[in-house]
Structures are given as C-alpha cells and as structure tokens.
C-alpha positions in Angstrom: 30.2 7.9 -0.1 29.9 11.6 -1.9 26.6 10.2 -3.6 25.4 9.5 0.0 26.3 12.8 1.1 24.4 14.4 -1.5 21.7 12.5 -0.6 21.8 13.3 2.9 21.9 17.2 2.0 19.1 16.5 -0.7 17.0 15.3 2.3 17.6 18.2 4.8 16.8 20.6 2.0 13.6 18.9 1.1 12.8 19.1 5.0 13.8 22.4 5.4 11.6 23.4 2.5 8.6 21.6 3.8 8.6 23.1 7.0 9.0 26.7 5.8 6.0 25.9 3.4 3.8 24.5 5.9 4.1 27.5 8.6 0.3 28.5 8.2 -0.7 24.6 8.2 1.2 24.2 11.1 -0.8 26.7 13.2 -4.0 25.2 12.1 -3.3 21.7 12.9 -0.6 21.9 15.9 -2.3 24.2 18.0 -4.9 21.5 18.4 -4.6 19.4 22.0 -6.7 17.1 24.0 -6.8 16.1 27.5 -5.8 12.7 26.8 -4.3 11.1 23.8 -3.1 7.8 22.6 -1.4 6.9 19.9 -0.4 3.4 18.0 1.2 3.1 14.8 2.9 -0.3 12.9 4.1 0.0 9.5 6.3 -2.4 7.3 7.8 -2.3 4.2 9.5 -5.5 2.7 10.7 -7.3 -0.4 12.0 -10.8 -1.0 13.5 -12.1 -4.4 14.6 -15.9 -5.2 16.2 -17.0 -8.5 17.7 -20.4 -9.5 19.0 -20.6 -13.0 19.2 -23.7 -15.1 22.9 -24.9 -14.0 23.1 -27.9 -11.4 25.5 -25.6 -9.1 24.7 -22.3 -7.5 26.5 -20.2 -9.9 23.9 -18.0 -10.8 21.6 -18.9 -7.7 20.6 -15.5 -5.8 18.7 -14.8 -2.9 17.9 -11.1 -1.5 15.3 -9.9 0.9 14.5 -6.8 3.2 12.0 -6.1 5.9 11.7 -2.9 7.9 9.5 -2.4 10.5 8.6 0.8 12.5 6.2 1.0 15.5 5.4 4.0 17.7 3.1 4.5 20.7 2.4 7.4 22.8 0.1 7.9 25.6 -0.2 11.7 26.9 -2.1 13.2 29.7 -1.3 17.0 31.1 0.9 15.1 33.8 2.5 12.1 32.3 3.6 10.7 29.0 4.5 7.5 28.0 6.4 6.5 24.9 7.5 3.0 23.1 9.5 3.6 19.7 11.2 0.6 17.9 12.6 0.1 14.5 13.7 -3.2 12.8 15.6 -3.5 9.8 16.6 -7.0 8.1 18.7 -7.1 4.7 20.2 -9.5 3.0 21.8 -11.2 -0.1 24.1 -14.1 -1.2 27.1 -11.9 0.1 25.7 -11.1 3.7 22.8 -10.6 5.9 22.4 -7.4 8.4 19.9 -7.3 11.1 19.6 -4.3 13.3 17.0 -3.8 16.0 16.6 -0.4 18.1 13.8 -0.1 20.5 13.3 2.9 23.4 10.8 3.4 25.8 10.4 6.4 28.3 8.2 7.8 31.0 8.0 11.6 31.5 6.5 13.5 34.5 5.8 17.0 33.7 6.1 20.1 35.7 5.1 23.4 34.4 6.1 24.9 31.3 6.5 21.7 29.4 9.7 20.8 31.7 9.8 17.3 32.5 11.8 14.5 34.6 12.5 11.5 32.5 13.2 7.8 33.0 14.1 5.7 29.9 15.5 2.3 28.6 17.0 1.3 25.3 18.2 -1.5 23.6 20.0 -2.1 20.3 20.7 -5.1 18.6 23.0 -5.5 15.4 24.8 -8.7 13.9 27.7 -6.7 13.6 28.1 -4.7 16.8 26.3 -6.6 19.4 23.6 -6.3 21.9 23.5 -3.5 24.3 20.7 -2.5 26.8 20.7 1.2 28.7 18.9 2.6 31.5 19.2 6.6 32.0 17.3 9.3 33.5 17.3 12.9 33.4 15.4 16.1 32.6 14.2 17.9 29.7 11.7 20.4 28.1 9.2 20.1 25.3 5.7 18.0 24.6 4.1 16.1 21.6 0.6 16.4 20.8 -1.7 14.2 18.8 -3.5 16.0 16.2 -4.8 13.0 14.3 -8.4 14.0 15.5 -8.5 17.4 13.8 -6.9 15.9 11.0 -9.6 13.6 10.3 -12.3 16.2 11.0 -10.7 18.6 8.2 -10.6 15.0 6.0 -14.2 14.3 6.7 -15.1 18.1 5.9 -13.1 18.0 2.6 -14.6 14.6 1.6 -18.1 15.9 2.3 -17.5 18.9 0.0 -16.2 16.9 -2.9 -19.1 14.9 -2.6 -21.3 18.2 -2.7 -23.0 16.9 0.8 -21.7 20.0 2.4 -22.6 23.0 0.7 -19.5 25.1 2.3 -16.8 24.7 4.8 -18.2 24.3 8.5 -15.6 26.6 10.0 -13.2 26.3 12.8 -15.1 26.2 15.7 -17.2 23.3 14.4 -14.2 21.4 12.9 -12.5 21.7 16.8 -15.9 20.1 18.3 -15.8 17.1 15.8 -12.0 16.5 16.6 -12.7 16.5 20.0 -15.6 13.8 19.4 -13.0 11.9 17.2 -10.5 11.9 20.1 -12.4 11.2 23.1 -11.4 8.1 24.7 -14.2 5.8 25.7 -17.2 6.2 23.2 -17.6 3.5 20.7 -17.4 4.1 16.7 -20.7 4.1 16.4 -21.5 6.6 19.1 -19.0 8.9 17.8 -20.6 8.6 14.2 -23.8 9.7 15.4 -22.2 12.7 17.4 -20.5 13.9 14.4 -23.5 13.5 12.2 -25.6 15.4 14.5 -22.8 18.1 14.8 -22.7 18.4 10.9 -26.5 18.7 10.5 -26.5 21.4 13.5 -23.9 23.7 11.3 -27.2 24.1 8.7 -24.4 23.4 6.0 -26.2 19.9 4.8 -28.0 19.8 1.5 -31.0 18.0 2.3 -30.6 18.1 6.1 -29.3 14.7 6.1 -25.7 13.3 5.4 -26.7 10.3 3.7 -25.2 6.8 2.8 -22.2 8.1 1.0 -21.7 10.7 3.6 -21.8 8.1 6.7 -19.6 5.7 4.3 -17.0 8.5 3.8 -17.0 9.1 7.7 -16.7 5.8 8.5 -13.8 5.2 6.3 -12.0 8.3 7.6 -12.5 7.2 11.2 -11.1 3.9 10.7 -7.7 5.3 9.0 -5.8 5.4 12.1 -2.8 7.3 10.9 -0.5 9.1 13.3 -0.3 12.9 13.4 1.8 14.4 15.9 3.1 17.8 16.3 6.1 18.9 19.0 9.2 18.9 19.8 11.6 18.3 22.9 15.0 18.2 24.1 16.3 15.8 26.7 19.7 15.4 28.9 20.1 12.2 30.5 22.7 10.0 32.5 22.7 6.4 33.2 24.5 3.0 32.5 25.0 1.2 29.3 25.6 -2.7 29.5 27.2 -4.5 26.5 26.6 -7.9 26.2 28.0 -8.9 23.1 30.5 -8.9 21.6 32.2 -8.4 25.0 30.5 -7.8 28.6 30.8 -4.2 29.6 29.3 -1.9 31.9 29.7 2.0 31.6 28.2 5.1 32.8 26.9 6.9 30.1 25.4 10.6 29.1 22.8 11.0 26.5 21.5 13.9 24.7 18.2 13.7 22.4 16.3 16.1 20.4 13.1 15.2 18.3 10.6 17.1 16.4 7.4 16.3 14.8 5.2 18.4 12.5 1.8 17.1 10.3 2.3 19.8 7.6 -1.4 18.9 6.4 -4.0 16.4 7.3 -2.5 13.8 5.0 1.4 13.7 6.0 3.9 13.3 8.7 7.1 14.6 9.4 9.6 12.9 12.2 12.9 13.8 12.9 15.4 13.1 15.5 19.2 13.4 16.8 20.6 11.2 19.5 24.2 11.0 20.9 25.5 9.0 23.5 29.0 8.6 25.1 30.8 7.2 27.9 31.3 9.7 30.8 34.8 8.4 31.4 35.9 8.8 27.8 33.6 11.3 26.0 35.7 10.3 22.6 33.7 7.2 22.8 30.2 7.8 21.6 27.5 7.0 19.2 25.2 9.3 17.1 22.1 8.7 14.9 20.2 11.2 13.1 16.8 10.0 11.4 14.2 11.9 9.4 11.1 10.2 7.8 7.9 11.7 6.1 4.7 9.8 4.9 1.7 11.3 2.8 -1.6 10.1 1.6 -1.9 10.7 -2.0 -4.7 10.7 -4.3 -6.4 7.7 -5.7 -5.5 5.4 -2.7 -1.7 5.8 -2.8 0.6 6.1 0.2 4.4 7.4 0.0 6.9 6.9 2.3 10.6 8.2 2.7 13.2 7.8 5.4 16.7 8.7 5.9 19.3 7.4 8.6 22.8 8.7 9.3 25.2 6.9 12.1 28.4 7.7 13.3 30.1 5.3 15.6 33.5 6.4 17.2 34.9 3.5 19.0 31.7 2.8 21.0 30.9 -0.8 19.3 34.4 -1.5 18.5 37.6 0.0 20.2 39.9 1.9 17.7 37.3 1.9 14.8 35.0 4.6 13.7 32.0 3.6 11.5 29.7 5.5 9.3 26.6 4.5 7.6 23.9 5.9 5.6 20.4 4.4 4.7 17.6 5.7 2.6 14.6 4.1 1.4 11.2 5.1 -0.3 8.2 3.2 -1.5 4.5 3.8 -2.8 2.0 1.7 -2.4 -1.7 1.4 -3.5 -4.8 -0.8 -3.8 -6.0 -1.5 -7.6 -9.5 -2.5 -8.1 -10.0 -3.4 -4.3 -8.2 -7.0 -5.0 -4.9 -6.0 -6.5 -2.0 -4.2 -4.5 1.2 -2.4 -6.4 4.2 -1.4 -4.5 7.2 0.4 -5.4 10.3 0.0 -3.2 13.9 1.6 -3.6 16.7 1.9 -1.2 20.5 3.1 -1.0 22.9 2.2 1.4 26.4 3.3 2.1 28.9 2.4 4.9 32.5 3.5 5.6 34.9 1.4 3.5 32.3 0.6 0.6 33.4 1.2 -2.8 30.1 2.4 -3.8 26.8 3.0 -2.6 24.3 -0.2 -2.5 21.1 0.5 -4.7 17.9 -1.6 -5.0 14.6 -1.0 -6.8 11.7 -3.3 -6.8 8.2 -3.7 -7.9 5.4 -5.9 -6.5 1.9 -6.6 -7.6 -0.5 -8.8 -5.6 -3.8 -10.0 -6.7 -6.7 -12.0 -4.9 -8.5 -13.7 -7.9 -10.8 -15.9 -5.8 
C-alpha cells in the first residue's frame, strides 16, 4: 500500500510539473476555438501469455491476460455539447479474473459565461461489485475545446521546416488559418490539402514556390493522424437516481460532483484528469469516489508513450459495511520498426486494500508481418 501511495504522489507531482512548465504553450494551443468540433478517439492496450510445461498435470501451467480500452467522443458547438466516455479493463491470471467497464454520456446546454445545464447517464459493470446504472441532471460551469487542428498545423509547419521546404516559421495568423481549414467540417481531405498548400505558398516562405511531393506526403500523414487534443475544464453538480441491478436490486437518490481538466501541453501530447464523487442523499456516508489521470505523447522515430493512474474509494457503496480502496497504474511504449514490425513495452502496477503487496506486470511484444 505504501508503494502504491508513493506512486500516486509521484504521478501528481509529475502532472503539476508538466502543468507549470507548459504555461506558455498552453496559451498558444488552448486559446484556439472553432464554431463546431467533433472528437472521436479509441485506444487499446493489451497482453496475453500462456505457458504449459512438460508435466501431464497443470502444476506449472500459467495463463495471464490484460486488455484496456478507452473511448472518448465529443461534439461541441457554441450552444450545445455532447460527450461520451467509456473505459474497459480486463485482467486475469490463474488465481482469478477481474473485469470493470465504466461508461458515461452527457448532454450540455450552454447559457452564458460557460454556464450550462446538463443531463447525464452512467453505467458501471464490475465482476466483484455488480451492475449499476445512473441517471442524473444538474448544472455546471466550464467548457472544452478541440485544439487538434492547431496542433496539426504546428506539426505541419515543423515538418516542412525539418525538410527545408519552409524557409522560416509562417507566423501565428497563417497557423490559425491552416488550423481552421483542418478543423472545418464538410470538405474532403483532398480539398483541405489543396487549400493548405495554397495558403503555405501564399506566405512566400516556400522554397521554389511549390511544396513538392515530400511536402505533400508530410502534410497528408499529419492530417491522417487523428489524435485527441483537448483543452478546458469544468465542474458539475448533479442529482438523480442510481439503479443497482447486481448483486442486489436497489434504487436510491444520489448526488454527484465532478471536476475535469484537460490540456495539450504541446502539439504532440495530451493530459487528462478527472475527480468524481457520488453519494446517496439519504445516507451521505455511503459514497464512491474515483480520481484518474492519463498522459500520452508522440515521441520521435514513431514511438508513442502512454501512462495512466486511477484511485478508487468505495465506502459502503457497493457492499454494505465495507470500505474498498484500489489503485492502478499502467504505462506503455509502442512503435513500428521498418514498417512491418511492431514493438510494444507494457507495464502495470495494482493494489487493493487487503493485498499483501502490489501486483506488478511487465511485458514486451514484437510483431512482424514477413509476407
């Protein structure tokens, strides 16, 4: 438990440091907004291991597996915002298996000064604690912006500078115009490519007055890399009903408090965090709280790094007279080698109240398509 607590402190300190170091870049990216934005992002991490030794019985047979999936969807206009978030985690070995699925969706109607009314639903599935569905409504303040178009525009500029196609940086106004071309909903990718190329030529900074094949390929590659880049924060207070179907049937009035924060410290990284607490209005001592933080970054030479941490506190919410505390952290590095070979490095740490020590797993995977 002490080791997991130290890990939690380390993650928090790293996040605070990242936030402090990224203040200037935050202003460059997070002030960007557009009339309408749509975000859809799905990521997976997984591992599987099976071993059967030379004995006829199963004395040294071992199976272990883990799958983690994360989906984030957002559609935002000046007046409305619709969001869907879902996380799934499956872990198992010979000693047992655990499955948890958490999904939520919300619909926000904005007034002024980023005040909004919200309706939300949530579903939690856990092999240990059961199945729960919640419907809530309330008010909040804050807003999220999709800044991926500006992040892509900056990456396009940097790629063309690296290839000596651009003679100098194109400036903030041109970057903003290219970002709006990239973020516009409706035009096809080839139409956007033509418009971006022409805007680059209009800057007068293209050597030879044409982008060239290498430049076009670089722009297309960045346009196709649909990575989530969100900035913003909000806080919500909601009340509603919670319906527990398993292990016992129960309906209760609930209150929810939720705070969320997201930042793109630079064009190639994303930090997300949230803190949510729900409690029964008739008995506030029964509550469930969850804190999460995740970070992903595109590294040089095709590498991608991901890290996440989750802390959950369940006080008589899932099981009467019991308090459950669990922590989980995971990290991975993935890349493509020579175009046909993939390499993944995955590690995770878990701890639950009552465990004698933390559970640690490390794995490396290589995939190759030879034919």
